[in-house]
N, C-alpha and C positions, 0 to 999 in steps of 0.2 A: 486754672489758667492764670498766667502772669498778667499783671496790669502794667501798662505803659505809663511811666511817670515822667513829668517834665520838670525842668529847672532844679534838678538835684546836682549840687556841685561835686566835682571830682576831687577827692582828697589828694593832697600832695603825696608824691612818692616818698617812701621811707626806705633808706638804704643805710644799714649799719656798717660802717667801715671798720674793718679789722686792722688795717694799716693806714696811717694818717699821711698818705702820700701828698695830699693837697696842702698840708701844713709845712711840708719840707721845703727848705730853701736850698739853693745850689750849695753843695759842700756838706749838707747835713747827711747823716747816715744812722742806721740802726743795725743791730746784729741779732741773729737767731742761732742758738747752739746747734751744731750738727748732731747732737745726741737725739734731737727731734728732727730727723732728716726729712720726714714727710712735710712738716711745717716749714722747714727751710725751702724746700722745693716749691711749695705753694706760694710762699712769699716772693720767690724769684719770678714765678709765673704771673702773680698779681701785679708786680712792679712793671713787668713788660706790657701786660694788658692795659694798665693805667696809662702808661706812656703812649701807647698806640691810640687810645681813646681821647687823650687830652693834649692839645697842642701846647708846646712849651715845657713839657715834662719828659725827661729822659733819665734813665737810671742805669747804673752799672753795678755788677756784683763781683765779689771776690771771696774766696775761702781764705780765712785768716786764722791764726792761732793767737789768742789773747789769754794771758795767764794760764798757759798750758791747756786751754780749752779750744777745740776746733769750732769755728763759727762761720756762718755765712753773713757777710756784711753787705748791705745795700746802700749805695750813695745816690743822691740826686746830682746829676751833672748837667753841664750846659749842652744844649742841643748841637749836634753836628751841623755844620753849614752845608 
């Protein structure tokens, strides 16, 4: 049988961020090669979800070609009024 214990502190939540959205300033961006299409789609979804959960953060994405490599680029942008 389990014993009920008192005054055991709850540890802080640990969340390892794959993308550092919280560190991005407006105008900052990063790119993920489309050769890893699954990772690019995941990053796009993660940016959208982060923006919905955190007031003041909005992102936009574009497919770009840089040095003949197709990439997904994610920018932090100002929130729409």
